[in-house]
Structure formats: C-alpha cells, structure tokens
C-alpha positions as CSV (number, residue, x, y, z in Angstrom):
1,M,65.2,42.2,100.3
2,K,66.8,40.0,98.0
3,D,64.2,38.1,95.0
4,G,63.3,34.7,96.3
5,T,62.9,35.9,100.1
6,T,59.6,34.6,100.4
7,K,60.4,31.7,98.4
8,A,63.1,30.5,101.3
9,L,60.7,31.3,104.1
10,E,57.7,29.1,101.8
11,N,60.2,26.2,102.0
12,I,60.3,26.2,106.0
13,G,56.8,27.6,106.5
14,V,53.8,26.2,108.6
15,R,50.5,28.1,108.5
16,D,47.1,29.0,110.6
17,Q,43.6,27.6,109.5
18,S,42.3,31.0,107.7
19,K,40.8,30.4,104.2
20,L,43.7,33.4,102.9
21,V,46.2,31.3,104.2
22,K,45.3,27.8,103.5
23,S,44.1,28.6,99.7
24,T,47.4,30.4,99.3
25,Y,49.6,27.4,100.8
26,P,47.3,24.7,100.9
27,N,50.2,22.1,100.7
28,M,51.9,23.9,103.7
29,P,51.7,22.2,107.1
30,E,50.1,23.6,109.9
31,V,51.4,25.1,112.3
32,K,52.7,23.3,116.0
33,S,53.4,24.4,119.2
34,G,57.8,24.6,118.9
35,W,57.0,25.9,115.6
36,N,59.4,29.2,116.6
37,E,62.7,27.3,116.5
38,N,62.6,25.5,112.8
39,S,59.7,27.3,110.8
40,V,58.5,30.2,109.7
41,F,54.3,30.6,110.2
42,F,52.5,32.2,107.8
43,K,49.2,34.0,109.4
44,Q,46.5,36.5,108.0
45,E,46.0,39.1,110.3
46,K,43.2,42.1,109.8
47,V,44.2,45.6,108.6
48,G,41.4,47.5,108.5
49,K,38.5,45.6,106.8
50,N,41.3,44.2,104.7
51,A,43.6,40.7,105.9
52,Q,46.8,40.4,104.3
53,I,49.6,37.6,105.5
54,N,52.1,38.0,107.7
55,I,55.3,36.1,108.0
56,G,56.2,35.3,112.0
57,L,60.0,34.9,111.4
58,G,60.6,32.7,114.8
59,K,63.7,32.4,116.9
60,G,65.7,30.6,114.3
61,K,66.3,29.5,111.0
62,G,63.7,32.1,109.6
63,I,65.2,35.3,111.0
64,E,68.8,34.2,109.5
65,I,66.9,33.9,106.0
66,F,65.4,37.5,106.3
67,N,68.9,38.9,107.9
68,E,70.8,37.1,105.0
69,N,68.7,38.7,102.3
70,I,68.3,42.0,103.5
71,I,69.1,44.4,100.6
72,S,69.1,47.7,102.4
73,F,67.1,49.6,104.8
74,E,66.2,52.8,106.7
75,N,65.1,54.3,109.9
76,V,61.4,55.6,109.7
77,S,60.0,58.2,112.0
78,T,56.3,58.7,112.9
79,N,54.6,62.1,113.1
80,N,57.4,63.6,113.6
81,V,58.7,61.2,116.4
82,N,61.9,59.2,115.5
83,I,62.1,55.5,116.7
84,E,65.5,54.0,117.8
85,C,65.8,50.5,118.5
86,K,68.4,49.3,121.0
C-alpha cells in the first residue's frame, strides 16, 4: 500500500466503542447505521489473546481509496491449497 493510505481512510472513518479503538482514535465519530456507503469502520478484533484494529472498507469511498493505493499484490496459498477469487 502507498504511504498515507491509512490516514486517508481515517479521514472518512467511524469507530466502534472498544477501548483500543476509542483510545487510538478518540476524535473519530462512533459508527451508525448506513456507515458502509460513505465511511470505513475501525473496529477491534481478537486474534488469539491479542486485539488488533480492523478497517471495514464498506461499499463506497473506502473501497475506492484502498484500490487506488495498491502498489502490488500476489496470490498466496494456505496449506498448499491455492485459493482463487472469481
């Protein structure tokens, strides 16, 4: 991803009420119904015993920003099984 991608997403972000996201983005508005049209959703997700911030891109501007900032990508496999997206 190009530098500044997360910052661009933060500018249209809404957040959940988790302590992690609230402390990281205290001035970001809280999520409301219909967020996925014009916003992206910063939310906490558990990974094992740890927590991380996930950014839900929604259907509109978030996807556009993300796609415009891809530098490169490659297909990956899991357990020697190739996964194709169609």
